[in-house]
N, C-alpha and C positions, 0 to 999 in steps of 0.2 A: 444408523438410525436405531433408536431404542423403542420397541413396541411392547405393550403389555396386553396379553389376551386375558379377558376378564369375564367372569360369570358370577351370578348371584342366585341364591335360592331365597324364597320369601314366604311369608305367612299366608299370602293370598295374591290374587292377580291385580287388585286395584289399589294403587297407592292413595287414591282419593278417599278411600274408606279406612284409612289409617293402617294399612298393612305395612309390614316392615321387613327388613333384611334379617335373615337368620343364619346365612352362610355366605361367605365371599371367598372366591379363589382367583388367583392371578398367576400367569406364567410369563416369564420374560423371554423376549425374542430380540436378538441383536444381530444386525446384518443378515437377516433371514435365516438365522440359526437359533434353535431353541436352547437356552442355557439351562443350568440346573437351579437357577434362582427362582423362587416362587413365593407367593404370599397366600396364606390360608388361615381363616379363622371361622369357627362357629360363633354365633352371636345370640345372646339372650334377647329376644325381641320384646319382652315385657308385655306380651299380649297373646291371645289365643291364636292357634293355627287352624285355618280352614281345612275341612276334611279333604277337599279336592287337592289342596296343596300337599297335604300329608301323603296322599296316594302317589303323588309325583316324586317326592324326594324322601319320604319315609323318616324324616327328622321330627322327633317328638318333643313336646314341651318338657317332659321328664328329663330327656337327654340334655336339653339346653339350660336347665334351671341353674346350673352352677357355672355356666359360660359367661365371659365378659359381655357387658353391654357395648353398643356401638361406640359410645364415647371413649371407652377404654382402648379400642383398637384403631380409632380414627387416625391418630398420629402416625402409627407405623404403616397403616394403609396409605395415607397421603404421601409419606416419604417414598413408598415403593412406586406409586404411579405418577407422581408429580413430574410434569414436563415430558411425559411419554405420549406415544400415539396409542390410544386404546383400541383394541379389536374386540368387538362385541357382536354376538349374533342376536338380532332384534334389539339393537342398541337403545331404542327409545324406552323400552321397558326397564332395563337395568339403570340407565341414566336417571330416570324419574325417581327410582327408589334411592339411589345414592344422593341425589339432590335433596330429597325429602329428609334423609338422615342428617345431611349437612345443615339444613335449615333448622332442624330441631336442636342441633348443637349451638349454632349461632347464625342468625340471618346475614351477618357480615361476611360469612364464608362464600356466599354466592353459589355458583354452579361448578360442578366438576369440570365442565367444558371451559371454564376460565383458566384452568391449569393444564388441561390435556386436550389434544385433538382426538377425534373419534372416527373410526371407520366401522360401518355396519356391514358385517360379513353376509348377513341375510340379503341386503340390497345388492351386494356384489353378485351373490349366487343367483338372484332373480334376474339380473341383467344378463348373466352369462348363460343361464338355463331357463329361459322364459317358458311358462306353461308346465313346468315340472315341479315335483316336490323338492323343497329346498330347506327342510328342517335338518337338524344336525345328523340324525340317523340316516336320512336319505343321502346326504352328502358323503357320509362315511362309506356307504355302499357304492356310490358313484366313483369315489376316489380310492377305493380299496384301503380305507383306514380302519384298523381294528378297533371296534367298540364293544367287544364281547363282554367286557366288565361292566357295561353300562346297563345294569338291570333297573336301577333307579337313578334319577338325576342327582348329581353331586357337583358343587361349584368347581372344585379343583379338578376333578376328573373331566368334567365337560370343558374346562378351559384348556386342559392338556390335549384333548381330542380336537377341539376347535383350532388350536395352534397348528396341528398337522394338516387339518382340512384347509385352513386359510392359506398356508404356504403352497399347497397344491392348487388351490382355486386361483391364486394370483400369479403363480409362476410356472404352472405345468410341472416340469421336472425340477426338483429341488436337490440340494446337497444330500449326498448319501452318507450323512454323518451317523455316528453310532451313539449319539447322545452325549458326546464329550462336552465338557464345559469350554466356553470361549476362553482362549488364552491370549495374552498380549503377544503379538507377533514380534514386538521389539525386545521382548525379554529373552534371557538366555544368550549363549554365545554361538556364533556361527563357526563351524569347523570345516576346513578344507578336506576334500575327498583325497584319500591316499591313492596316489597314482600307481602304486605298486600292489594294490590289493588284487586278490584273485577275481577272475570274471564271475559275475553273478550267474547262478544256476537258473536256467530257464525251464520252468515246468509247464508243459502244455496242458490245456484243458482236455478232459476226457469227453467222449461223445455224449455221455449223460449230462455233464456240466454244460456243454454247448447247447444241448436241448433246453436246459433250464434257463440259460442265458437268453435264448431266442424267445422263450415263453415270457420272461421278464420284460424284454423289449416290446413285445406285443401288448403287455399290460400298460406300459408307459405310453404306447401309441394310442391306446383307446381312452386313456384318462387325461391326455394332454391335448389341448386345443391346437397347439402349435406342432403336434407330432413328436416323434422321438428322434432327437438329434443324433444319438448314437447309431440308430438304425439307418439314418440317411448317410452317415459317414461310412458305415460298413458296405452299403450298396455301391458307393463311389469307388471303393477299393478293388 
């Protein structure tokens, strides 16, 4: 499954008042692994930016004046998201702005939901954590996701953070990948293990490493609704 985690920044909150997209960021997720592919563009909105919006994202008209307009980035954006499952926090907001931009390009384009399915991570969070704060910062704290770089909102940064949060929100424990790019498992050659090779050296964990291991399992236990599988296996041994 190919998913695209998406976020936008806009000139204001209400698309009905002519507000427009000024930044769009997307992160690709395949098979519940974040790949290195992403889409990111600042966009000249061709209109004023509300003071309230400026306080949120800090993106000024002066910065945007030489950036491409939405029509210039539409083709590459559509190529990136077409056919994917979009993951968006408070999806109705971003979808409304994308649809508005599409309609200004050509009414025949329809809606982005004609080309992509959509999952609203805010609705997922509300269902899983009713009565609690479920904005992105609150979810980062709940799931131990590092958001220390998020002094201001930014579309690509927020999409990257949301990708981590979404995987934890929907799967509890996720792959402990190191950010490596997805590779084709069928590529390359398989090599037989040399039966004459020397035995592998076994290095046992130090007491300090074991303590850190237990601490990490406790963190997984507290952040996962299903509990920590590794911890259950160790208790059975």
